[in-house]
C-alpha positions as CSV (number, residue, x, y, z in Angstrom):
1,M,85.4,57.7,167.2
2,L,82.3,60.0,167.3
3,R,81.6,58.9,170.9
4,D,85.3,59.7,171.8
5,L,85.0,63.1,170.2
6,A,81.7,63.8,172.1
7,G,83.3,62.7,175.3
8,Y,86.3,65.0,174.7
9,K,84.0,68.0,174.2
10,N,82.1,67.2,177.3
11,R,85.3,67.0,179.3
12,S,86.5,70.3,177.8
13,A,83.3,72.0,178.8
14,T,83.5,70.6,182.3
15,V,87.1,72.0,182.6
16,V,86.0,75.4,181.4
17,D,83.1,75.4,183.8
18,C,85.4,74.5,186.7
19,R,87.9,77.2,185.8
20,T,85.1,79.7,185.5
21,S,83.7,78.7,188.9
22,F,87.1,78.9,190.5
23,I,87.8,82.4,189.1
24,N,84.4,83.6,190.3
25,L,85.0,82.1,193.7
26,Y,88.5,83.6,193.9
27,N,87.3,87.1,192.9
28,S,84.4,87.0,195.3
29,R,86.7,86.0,198.2
30,I,89.2,88.7,197.2
31,C,86.5,91.3,197.2
32,R,85.2,90.1,200.6
33,F,88.8,90.2,202.0
34,L,89.3,93.8,200.7
35,Y,85.9,94.8,202.1
36,L,86.6,93.3,205.6
37,Y,90.3,94.3,205.7
38,P,90.7,97.5,203.6
39,R,94.2,98.7,202.9
40,K,95.5,100.9,205.6
41,K,96.1,104.5,204.7
42,N,99.7,105.7,204.6
43,N,99.6,108.2,207.5
44,K,103.1,109.2,206.8
45,Q,102.1,110.2,203.3
46,E,99.0,112.0,204.5
47,N,101.1,114.1,206.9
48,K,103.1,115.3,203.9
49,D,100.0,116.6,202.2
50,M,100.1,120.4,202.9
51,N,97.0,122.3,203.8
52,F,97.4,125.2,201.4
53,L,95.3,127.6,203.4
54,E,97.4,127.1,206.5
55,L,100.6,127.6,204.5
56,A,99.2,130.8,203.0
57,K,98.3,132.0,206.5
58,Q,101.8,131.3,207.7
59,R,103.6,133.2,204.9
60,C,104.4,136.7,206.0
61,T,106.7,139.6,205.1
62,T,110.0,139.3,206.8
63,R,112.2,142.3,207.3
64,G,115.2,141.2,209.3
65,F,117.3,138.1,208.7
66,T,120.1,136.1,210.4
67,E,123.5,135.5,208.9
68,Q,122.6,131.8,208.3
69,Q,123.0,130.8,204.7
70,I,120.1,129.1,202.9
71,E,121.2,125.5,202.2
72,T,121.7,124.8,198.5
73,E,119.2,121.9,198.5
74,K,116.5,124.2,199.9
75,L,117.4,126.9,197.5
76,Q,117.0,124.5,194.6
77,Q,113.6,123.5,195.9
78,I,112.4,127.1,196.1
79,L,113.6,127.8,192.6
80,S,111.9,124.6,191.3
81,A,108.6,125.8,192.7
82,G,109.0,129.0,190.8
83,R,109.7,127.0,187.6
84,L,106.4,125.3,188.0
85,A,104.4,128.5,188.1
86,P,101.8,128.9,185.3
87,T,102.4,131.7,182.8
88,A,100.3,133.0,180.0
89,C,100.5,130.6,177.1
90,N,103.4,128.9,178.9
91,R,105.7,131.7,177.6
92,Q,107.7,131.5,180.9
93,P,109.2,135.1,180.7
94,Q,110.9,134.9,184.1
95,R,114.6,135.2,184.3
96,I,116.0,135.0,187.9
97,I,119.4,136.1,189.0
98,V,120.4,134.4,192.3
99,V,122.6,136.7,194.3
100,R,124.6,135.2,197.2
101,Q,128.1,136.7,197.1
102,P,128.6,139.5,199.6
103,E,130.0,141.9,197.0
104,N,126.9,141.3,194.9
105,I,124.6,141.8,197.8
106,V,126.2,145.2,198.2
107,K,125.3,145.9,194.5
108,V,121.6,145.1,195.3
109,Q,121.8,147.5,198.3
110,K,122.4,150.4,195.9
111,A,118.9,149.9,194.6
112,Y,117.2,148.8,197.8
113,K,118.0,147.7,201.4
114,T,118.3,143.9,202.0
115,F,117.6,143.7,205.7
116,G,120.7,141.6,206.4
117,S,119.7,138.9,203.9
118,Q,122.4,136.6,202.5
119,C,120.3,135.8,199.4
120,V,118.4,137.9,196.9
121,F,116.5,136.8,193.8
122,I,116.4,139.5,191.1
123,V,113.3,138.4,189.2
124,C,113.3,139.8,185.7
125,R,111.0,139.3,182.7
126,D,112.0,138.7,179.1
127,T,110.0,141.3,177.1
128,R,110.6,139.6,173.7
129,N,108.0,137.0,173.8
130,E,105.2,138.1,176.1
131,L,101.5,137.6,175.5
132,I,99.8,140.9,174.5
133,R,96.0,141.0,174.9
134,P,94.8,142.4,171.5
135,F,91.8,144.2,172.9
136,D,93.7,146.8,175.0
137,N,97.3,145.8,174.5
138,K,97.7,144.7,178.1
139,C,100.9,142.7,178.6
140,S,100.8,139.5,180.6
141,G,104.4,139.9,181.8
142,D,103.8,141.4,185.2
143,L,101.0,139.0,186.0
144,D,103.3,136.1,185.2
145,I,106.1,137.4,187.4
146,G,103.7,137.9,190.2
147,I,102.6,134.3,190.1
148,V,106.2,133.1,189.9
149,C,107.1,135.2,193.0
150,D,104.2,133.9,194.9
151,H,105.4,130.3,194.2
152,L,108.9,131.2,195.4
153,M,107.7,132.8,198.6
154,L,105.3,130.1,199.6
155,S,107.9,127.4,198.9
156,A,110.4,129.3,201.1
157,R,107.9,129.6,203.9
158,E,107.2,125.8,203.8
159,L,110.9,125.3,204.4
160,G,111.0,127.8,207.3
161,I,112.6,130.5,205.3
162,G,111.3,134.1,205.4
163,S,110.9,136.5,202.4
164,V,109.9,139.9,201.3
165,M,108.9,140.9,197.8
166,V,110.0,144.4,196.7
167,G,108.9,146.3,193.7
168,L,109.9,149.8,194.8
169,F,113.6,149.7,193.8
170,D,115.6,151.4,191.1
171,P,115.7,149.0,188.1
172,E,118.4,151.0,186.3
173,I,120.8,150.5,189.1
174,I,120.1,146.7,189.0
175,R,120.4,146.7,185.3
176,K,123.8,148.4,185.3
177,E,125.3,146.5,188.3
178,F,124.3,143.0,186.9
179,N,124.8,143.6,183.2
180,I,121.2,143.1,182.3
181,P,120.3,143.8,178.6
182,Q,117.5,146.2,177.6
183,Y,115.0,143.5,176.6
184,I,115.2,142.0,180.1
185,E,113.3,144.0,182.7
186,P,114.1,143.8,186.4
187,T,110.6,143.5,187.9
188,A,110.9,142.4,191.5
189,L,113.4,141.5,194.2
190,I,112.7,138.6,196.5
191,I,114.8,139.0,199.6
192,L,115.2,135.7,201.5
193,G,116.6,134.3,204.7
194,Y,116.0,132.8,208.1
195,P,114.0,135.4,210.1
196,E,115.8,137.2,212.9
197,N,112.7,137.5,215.0
198,G,110.5,134.6,213.9
199,F,107.4,134.7,211.8
200,L,104.2,136.8,212.3
201,D,101.1,135.3,213.9
202,P,99.2,133.3,211.1
203,E,95.9,134.5,212.6
204,R,96.7,138.1,212.0
205,H,94.6,138.0,208.8
206,S,91.4,138.1,210.7
207,T,92.0,141.8,211.4
208,E,94.6,142.8,208.8
209,R,92.7,141.6,205.7
210,K,89.4,142.9,204.4
211,K,86.4,140.7,204.8
212,L,85.7,138.4,201.9
213,E,82.5,140.2,201.0
214,E,84.4,143.4,200.5
215,T,86.5,141.9,197.7
216,V,84.4,139.2,196.2
217,M,81.1,139.6,194.4
218,Y,78.9,137.2,192.5
219,E,77.4,137.5,189.0
220,T,77.9,141.2,188.7
221,Y,79.9,144.1,190.1
222,N,78.6,145.9,193.2
223,E,80.2,148.1,195.8
224,Y,80.5,147.1,199.5
225,S,78.5,149.7,201.2
226,A,78.2,151.0,204.8
227,L,74.9,149.2,205.1
228,D,76.6,145.9,204.3
229,K,79.1,146.5,207.1
230,R,76.3,146.8,209.7
231,R,74.9,143.4,208.7
């Protein structure tokens, strides 16, 4: 009986050794296969990856729109991009009124011209729960709305839709015409649509924007001097 038990243990050890050898051989061959035949990249997916710098270059102010309506699906995609925008402490103070009906576009025009647009976002901020910086009482609301508006406009441009952001409008007219309560502040208008005369040249920034060294400095503040311009 003891000999039988010893034989059983030897056979069990042999089975375990065989299994281990098989697993090691299997893993080594799989690794060799993956090395020789790596998985092909999904070119279709890669094409979907947007180069942000190129998108930023292509966004431009559009003043002049066709009568073509923005499709509901695209409108929802633009609004969803605005929803994803970061805000201070995630307070999300944005309140956006989407204006599409002709009679309501006329109401907007009392505060500012709409350049023939068939769609206007009235971007407001809820002042009841904004983050206030305790050191100087600076409110985060306008910063938050600016980020939201940037998301909206970039998303629109990706879809071939033009936009212009307007801050120089009469907020009291907007408040009155759209029944906006006092604690909600009309902050910006985003006027959208398909551009009547296409988009501006994305390379215009090489002359229209200041050089990077004029606006960016490292480690401490310093002025961009005339001497720097000659270098």
